[in-house]
C-alpha positions as CSV (number, residue, x, y, z in Angstrom):
1,M,-35.6,-12.7,-49.4
2,G,-38.2,-15.3,-48.6
3,M,-40.1,-15.7,-45.4
4,I,-38.1,-18.7,-44.3
5,A,-34.8,-16.9,-45.0
6,K,-36.0,-13.8,-43.1
7,A,-37.1,-16.0,-40.2
8,T,-33.8,-17.8,-40.2
9,A,-31.9,-14.5,-40.4
10,A,-34.0,-13.1,-37.5
11,C,-33.3,-16.2,-35.4
12,V,-29.6,-15.9,-36.1
13,A,-29.6,-12.2,-35.2
14,F,-31.6,-12.9,-32.0
15,A,-29.2,-15.7,-31.1
16,F,-26.3,-13.4,-31.7
17,S,-27.7,-10.6,-29.6
18,V,-28.4,-13.0,-26.7
19,S,-24.9,-14.5,-27.0
20,L,-23.4,-11.0,-27.1
21,A,-25.5,-9.9,-24.1
22,Y,-24.4,-13.0,-22.2
23,A,-20.8,-12.4,-23.0
24,Q,-21.0,-8.8,-21.8
25,K,-22.7,-9.8,-18.5
26,K,-20.9,-12.5,-16.6
27,Y,-20.4,-13.0,-12.9
28,D,-18.0,-15.0,-10.7
29,P,-18.7,-15.6,-7.0
30,G,-19.1,-12.3,-5.2
31,A,-20.7,-10.4,-8.0
32,S,-24.3,-9.9,-9.0
33,D,-26.6,-7.4,-10.6
34,T,-26.8,-5.4,-7.4
35,E,-23.6,-6.1,-5.4
36,I,-19.8,-6.6,-5.6
37,K,-18.4,-8.4,-2.5
38,L,-14.8,-7.8,-1.6
39,G,-12.7,-9.1,1.4
40,Q,-9.6,-8.2,3.3
41,T,-7.7,-9.1,6.5
42,M,-6.5,-6.3,8.7
43,P,-4.8,-6.0,12.2
44,Y,-7.8,-4.8,14.2
45,S,-5.9,-6.3,17.1
46,G,-2.2,-7.1,17.7
47,P,1.1,-5.2,17.4
48,L,0.1,-3.3,14.2
49,S,-3.4,-2.2,15.2
50,G,-2.3,1.4,14.6
51,F,-2.7,0.7,10.9
52,I,-6.3,-0.1,11.2
53,T,-7.2,3.4,10.1
54,L,-6.4,2.2,6.5
55,A,-9.3,-0.2,6.6
56,K,-11.6,2.3,8.1
57,A,-10.7,4.9,5.4
58,E,-11.4,2.3,2.7
59,L,-14.8,1.4,4.2
60,A,-15.7,5.0,4.4
61,Y,-14.8,5.6,0.8
62,F,-17.0,2.7,-0.3
63,D,-19.8,4.2,1.8
64,M,-19.5,7.3,-0.3
65,I,-19.4,5.3,-3.6
66,N,-22.5,3.4,-2.5
67,A,-24.3,6.6,-1.6
68,Q,-23.6,7.7,-5.2
69,A,-25.3,4.5,-6.7
70,G,-22.2,2.3,-6.5
71,V,-20.0,1.1,-9.4
72,N,-22.0,0.6,-12.6
73,G,-25.1,0.4,-10.5
74,R,-23.7,-2.2,-8.0
75,K,-23.0,-1.5,-4.3
76,I,-19.6,-2.5,-2.9
77,R,-19.7,-4.7,0.2
78,M,-16.3,-5.0,1.9
79,I,-15.9,-7.7,4.5
80,S,-13.0,-6.7,6.6
81,L,-11.8,-9.3,9.1
82,D,-9.3,-9.2,12.0
83,D,-6.1,-11.3,11.6
84,G,-4.2,-9.7,14.5
85,F,-1.2,-9.5,12.1
86,S,-0.7,-13.2,12.6
87,P,-0.1,-15.3,9.4
88,P,-1.9,-18.4,10.6
89,K,-5.0,-16.2,11.5
90,T,-4.7,-14.6,8.0
91,V,-4.9,-18.0,6.4
92,E,-7.9,-18.9,8.5
93,Q,-9.7,-15.6,7.7
94,T,-8.8,-15.6,4.0
95,R,-10.2,-19.1,3.6
96,K,-13.4,-17.9,5.2
97,L,-13.6,-15.0,2.9
98,V,-13.1,-17.1,-0.2
99,E,-14.9,-20.3,0.7
100,E,-17.7,-19.1,2.9
101,D,-18.3,-15.5,2.1
102,Q,-17.5,-16.1,-1.6
103,V,-15.8,-12.7,-2.2
104,L,-15.0,-11.7,-5.8
105,A,-11.5,-10.5,-4.7
106,I,-9.3,-9.6,-1.8
107,S,-8.3,-5.9,-1.7
108,G,-6.2,-3.7,0.5
109,S,-5.1,-6.4,3.1
110,L,-2.1,-5.2,5.2
111,G,1.2,-6.8,5.9
112,T,4.0,-8.6,4.2
113,A,4.2,-11.8,6.2
114,T,0.4,-12.0,6.4
115,N,-0.2,-11.6,2.7
116,A,2.7,-13.9,1.9
117,A,1.0,-16.6,3.9
118,V,-2.0,-16.6,1.5
119,Q,-0.4,-15.7,-1.8
120,K,-0.1,-19.2,-3.1
121,Y,-3.6,-20.2,-1.9
122,L,-5.2,-17.2,-3.6
123,N,-3.3,-17.7,-6.8
124,Q,-4.2,-21.4,-6.9
125,K,-7.8,-20.4,-6.4
126,K,-7.4,-17.6,-9.0
127,V,-8.8,-15.0,-6.6
128,P,-7.4,-11.5,-7.1
129,Q,-5.2,-10.3,-4.3
130,L,-5.1,-6.6,-5.1
131,F,-3.6,-3.2,-3.9
132,L,-2.0,-4.6,-0.8
133,A,-0.8,-2.4,2.0
134,T,2.7,-3.7,1.7
135,G,5.5,-2.9,-0.8
136,A,7.4,-6.2,-0.7
137,A,9.2,-7.1,-4.0
138,R,7.4,-10.4,-4.2
139,W,4.2,-8.7,-5.2
140,N,5.6,-7.7,-8.6
141,D,5.9,-11.2,-10.0
142,P,3.2,-11.7,-12.6
143,K,4.8,-14.7,-14.1
144,N,4.6,-16.8,-10.9
145,F,1.8,-15.0,-9.1
146,P,-0.5,-13.5,-11.7
147,Y,-3.3,-12.8,-9.2
148,T,-1.3,-10.7,-6.8
149,M,-0.6,-7.0,-7.1
150,T,0.4,-4.3,-4.5
151,L,-0.3,-0.6,-4.6
152,T,2.7,1.2,-3.2
153,P,6.2,1.6,-4.6
154,I,8.1,-1.5,-3.5
155,Y,10.4,-1.5,-0.5
156,T,13.6,-2.3,-2.3
157,A,13.0,0.7,-4.6
158,E,12.3,3.0,-1.7
159,A,15.4,1.9,0.1
160,S,17.4,2.4,-3.1
161,I,16.3,6.1,-3.1
162,Y,17.6,6.5,0.4
163,A,20.9,4.9,-0.4
164,A,21.4,7.2,-3.4
165,Y,20.7,10.2,-1.2
166,V,23.2,9.1,1.4
167,M,25.9,8.6,-1.2
168,K,25.3,12.0,-2.6
169,E,24.9,14.0,0.7
170,V,26.9,12.3,3.4
171,K,30.7,12.5,3.5
172,D,32.2,9.1,4.6
173,P,28.8,7.5,5.4
174,K,28.6,4.9,8.2
175,V,25.2,3.4,8.3
176,A,23.4,1.6,11.2
177,V,20.2,-0.3,10.3
178,L,17.3,-1.5,12.4
179,Y,14.9,-3.7,10.5
180,Q,11.9,-5.9,11.1
181,N,12.8,-9.5,10.7
182,D,10.5,-10.4,7.8
183,D,10.2,-9.7,4.1
184,F,9.4,-6.0,4.9
185,G,12.6,-5.4,6.7
186,K,14.8,-7.7,4.5
187,D,13.6,-6.0,1.3
188,F,14.7,-2.6,2.6
189,L,18.0,-4.0,3.7
190,K,18.5,-5.7,0.3
191,G,17.5,-2.6,-1.8
192,F,19.7,-0.3,0.3
193,G,22.7,-2.6,0.0
194,E,22.3,-3.2,-3.8
195,R,22.3,0.6,-4.5
196,L,25.5,1.0,-2.4
197,G,27.1,-1.7,-4.5
198,P,30.5,-3.1,-3.5
199,K,30.9,-0.4,-0.9
200,A,28.0,-1.8,1.1
201,K,30.0,-4.0,3.4
202,D,32.1,-1.0,4.5
203,I,29.3,1.5,4.7
204,V,26.8,-0.6,6.6
205,V,28.6,-0.9,9.9
206,R,25.8,-2.7,11.8
207,A,22.4,-4.1,11.0
208,V,20.2,-5.6,13.7
209,S,16.6,-6.9,13.6
210,Y,13.6,-7.2,15.9
211,E,10.4,-9.3,15.9
212,V,6.9,-7.7,15.8
213,T,6.2,-9.6,19.1
214,D,9.1,-7.8,20.9
215,A,8.2,-5.5,23.7
216,T,10.8,-2.8,22.9
217,V,13.8,-2.2,20.6
218,D,15.8,-0.4,23.3
219,S,18.6,-2.9,23.3
220,Q,18.9,-2.8,19.6
221,I,19.2,1.0,19.6
222,I,21.9,0.9,22.3
223,D,23.8,-1.5,20.2
224,L,23.5,0.6,17.0
225,A,24.3,3.9,18.8
226,S,27.6,2.3,20.1
227,T,28.8,2.2,16.5
228,K,28.6,6.1,16.3
229,A,27.2,5.7,12.8
230,N,26.3,9.0,11.1
231,V,23.3,7.5,9.3
232,F,20.5,5.5,10.8
233,L,18.2,3.6,8.6
234,N,15.1,3.0,10.8
235,I,13.0,0.4,9.0
236,T,10.2,-0.2,11.5
237,T,6.4,-0.1,11.9
238,P,4.9,2.8,14.0
239,K,5.1,1.3,17.5
240,F,8.8,0.5,17.1
241,A,9.6,3.6,15.1
242,V,8.4,5.7,18.1
243,Q,10.6,3.7,20.5
244,A,13.7,3.8,18.2
245,I,13.5,7.6,17.6
246,R,13.0,8.3,21.3
247,K,15.8,6.0,22.5
248,A,18.3,7.3,19.9
249,H,17.5,10.9,21.1
250,D,17.8,9.9,24.8
251,L,21.2,8.4,24.1
252,G,22.4,11.6,22.4
253,W,22.9,9.7,19.1
254,K,22.1,12.2,16.3
255,P,22.7,10.6,12.9
256,M,20.9,11.5,9.7
257,Q,17.9,9.3,10.1
258,F,15.5,7.7,7.6
259,I,12.2,6.1,8.3
260,D,10.1,4.1,5.9
261,N,7.0,5.6,4.3
262,P,4.6,3.4,6.3
263,A,5.9,4.9,9.6
264,A,6.0,8.5,8.4
265,S,3.1,9.8,10.4
266,I,3.2,12.9,12.4
267,G,0.3,12.0,14.7
268,I,1.2,8.3,15.2
269,V,5.0,8.5,15.2
270,M,6.6,11.9,15.2
271,R,4.7,13.5,18.0
272,P,4.6,10.5,20.3
273,A,8.4,10.1,19.8
274,G,8.9,13.7,20.6
275,V,9.1,16.6,18.2
276,E,12.7,17.4,19.1
277,A,13.7,13.8,18.7
278,S,12.0,13.5,15.3
279,K,13.1,16.8,13.8
280,G,15.2,16.3,10.6
281,I,14.1,12.7,9.9
282,V,13.8,11.9,6.2
283,S,11.3,9.7,4.5
284,A,9.7,9.2,1.1
285,A,6.2,10.1,0.0
286,F,3.8,9.3,-2.8
287,V,0.7,10.9,-1.4
288,K,0.0,14.5,-0.4
289,D,0.8,15.1,3.3
290,P,-2.5,16.2,4.8
291,T,-0.7,18.5,7.3
292,D,1.2,20.4,4.6
293,P,-0.3,24.0,4.3
294,Q,0.7,24.2,0.6
295,Y,-2.4,22.0,-0.1
296,K,-4.8,24.2,1.7
297,E,-6.4,25.5,-1.5
298,D,-5.8,22.3,-3.5
299,P,-9.1,20.9,-4.8
300,E,-8.1,17.3,-4.2
301,F,-7.2,18.1,-0.6
302,Q,-10.4,20.0,0.0
303,A,-12.4,17.1,-1.4
304,W,-10.5,14.7,0.9
305,V,-11.3,16.8,3.9
306,T,-14.9,17.1,3.0
307,W,-15.1,13.3,2.6
308,M,-13.3,12.6,5.9
309,K,-15.6,14.9,7.8
310,K,-18.7,13.3,6.3
311,Y,-17.8,9.6,6.0
312,Y,-15.0,9.2,8.5
313,P,-15.3,11.9,11.2
314,A,-13.5,9.9,13.8
315,G,-10.4,9.6,11.5
316,S,-7.4,11.9,12.0
317,L,-6.9,14.7,9.4
318,E,-3.2,14.5,10.2
319,D,-2.6,10.8,9.5
320,P,-1.3,10.1,5.9
321,Q,-2.6,6.5,6.2
322,N,-6.1,7.9,5.8
323,V,-4.9,9.3,2.5
324,V,-3.3,6.0,1.5
325,G,-6.6,4.2,2.3
326,Y,-8.4,6.7,0.2
327,V,-6.1,6.0,-2.7
328,Q,-6.4,2.2,-2.3
329,A,-10.1,2.4,-2.4
330,Q,-10.1,4.6,-5.5
331,A,-7.8,2.1,-7.2
332,I,-10.1,-0.9,-6.7
333,V,-13.1,1.2,-7.7
334,Q,-11.3,2.1,-11.0
335,V,-10.6,-1.5,-11.7
336,L,-14.3,-2.5,-11.1
337,K,-15.4,0.4,-13.3
338,Q,-13.2,-0.9,-16.1
339,C,-14.7,-4.4,-15.7
340,G,-18.1,-3.2,-16.7
341,D,-20.6,-6.1,-16.5
342,L,-17.9,-8.8,-16.9
343,L,-17.3,-9.3,-13.2
344,T,-15.1,-12.4,-13.3
345,R,-12.0,-12.8,-11.3
346,E,-10.0,-13.2,-14.5
347,N,-11.3,-9.9,-15.8
348,V,-10.7,-8.2,-12.5
349,M,-7.0,-9.1,-12.9
350,K,-7.0,-8.2,-16.6
351,Q,-8.2,-4.7,-15.7
352,A,-5.9,-4.3,-12.8
353,A,-3.0,-5.0,-15.2
354,N,-4.4,-2.4,-17.6
355,L,-4.2,0.8,-15.7
356,R,-3.1,3.7,-17.9
357,D,-1.8,6.9,-16.1
358,F,-4.6,6.6,-13.6
359,H,-4.3,9.4,-11.0
360,P,-6.2,8.7,-7.8
361,A,-7.0,12.0,-5.9
362,M,-4.3,12.8,-3.3
363,L,-1.4,11.2,-5.1
364,L,1.5,13.7,-5.5
365,K,1.5,15.6,-8.7
366,G,3.3,13.7,-11.4
367,I,2.7,10.3,-9.9
368,N,0.2,8.1,-11.7
369,M,-0.7,4.4,-11.7
370,T,0.3,2.4,-14.7
371,T,0.3,-1.4,-15.0
372,A,0.8,-4.0,-17.7
373,P,0.5,-7.8,-17.9
374,D,4.3,-8.0,-17.2
375,D,4.6,-5.1,-14.8
376,Y,2.6,-5.2,-11.5
377,Q,4.2,-2.2,-9.9
378,P,1.6,0.5,-10.2
379,M,3.7,3.4,-8.9
380,E,7.4,3.9,-9.6
381,E,8.2,7.4,-8.3
382,M,8.4,9.1,-4.9
383,L,9.6,12.4,-3.4
384,L,11.9,12.7,-0.4
385,Q,10.4,14.6,2.6
386,R,11.9,15.9,5.8
387,F,10.2,16.5,9.1
388,N,10.8,20.1,10.2
389,G,9.3,19.8,13.7
390,E,5.8,20.7,12.6
391,R,5.2,18.8,9.3
392,F,7.0,17.0,6.5
393,E,8.4,19.2,3.8
394,V,9.0,17.6,0.4
395,F,12.2,18.5,-1.3
396,G,14.0,17.8,-4.6
397,E,12.5,16.2,-7.7
398,L,10.5,13.1,-8.2
399,L,12.8,10.1,-8.0
400,S,12.3,6.8,-9.8
401,A,11.5,3.9,-7.7
402,R,11.6,1.4,-10.6
403,V,13.6,-1.7,-9.8
404,K,15.8,-2.3,-12.8
C-alpha cells in the first residue's frame, strides 16, 4: 500500500473512531461527564405528606450510590420538589424541573391525579416519567404515552386479586367499598368489579367515595356499615385508612377487610387505627415486610437495615414505604447503568423498556422486573398478607397481577 493510501486509510480509521466515540457518548439536558440530574414532585405538604418518606428513602439511596462513585462515574442529583398533592402545583413544579432545572428525567413522583396532570406535557416534551409511586392503569400505555412507566403492579390488577380471594373464601359475599374519588380509587373499583363479572352488581352492595380534601370519612363508614356487608374493600390513603378502620371498629362492624398496598403500613396505619381494630386486615405485597422476623437473617434485609441506619437514620425501620423507595431508586439506577454513556432521554426510555428479570433487593422472592416496548408493567405478581396484630404475615402463593 502506498503512502497516500495508508494516509487515507489512517484518516478514515481515525474518523471512524471519532464517530464511534461520539456515538457512544451523547448527552441530553441533565446529563454530563460528572452528573445525572433527575427530578420529582412529592407531597412534602398537604393531605398525603405521610408518604414523603418515599422521597427521603430515594434521596438516601442516591447518597449511597454517590458515595460509591455514582453511576458509570457520574453522581446522581435528585431535585425533589413539593407539590402538596395538588395537580396545578404539580404542573408548575414539573415545568420548573424540565424548563429551568433541565432534568434528564422525572423519577419516582407520587400520586395518580398529580402525575396524570403532567403526563401529556412530559410525553410531548419526550421527558421520561419513570417508576411512579402510583399503580394507575393509565401508566401502562406505551402506544399513547411512550415516555411514562410506573413501578408497582397496577391497581386494577391488585383489586382483581382481592376479588378472586373473596369469591373463593367468602360464602355469599356482600361487599361495601370506600374509594378515593380519582383514578386511584376508580381503578380499584373497576378491577374488582371486572373480576367479579356479571355478579358484581349483586355482590357490591354499596360503593361510596371521598375527596382527599375531606376532613374525615366517618359519614361514609356509617353509611357502609348500615349495609351489614361481610366484606369491606377499603381503598384509601393512610390518613383515611386509619379513620375508616377505627370507625368501622367503633361501630362494631367486623367484615373481612382489605386495604390497598400503599396503605398497608403498621407504623402509619395499623397502630394508629388500633391493633384490635386492624387485626385480620388483608392486603397485597410485593416487597419484604421489614417487620417480619422471617427476614432477620436475610442478606437483603440486613443490607437494607445497614443502609437505613447509615443513610436514613431518621427513617422508620417498620415502614414498608422505606422499602418501596429503596426499590424505586434501585430501578432508576439500573436503567442509568444500562444507558452507559448514551444519556439521552430516548435511550433512558429504551433501557427502561428493556429490563430483564431485574431483581431489586427487598422485592419478594420470585418477583422480578421485566419490561418490553409494548409492556410497561414492570411487576405482575403479588402475595396476599394478613395483619395478625403484630405484623403482616404473607400467605398462599404468588398471584398474577397481569391485566389480561
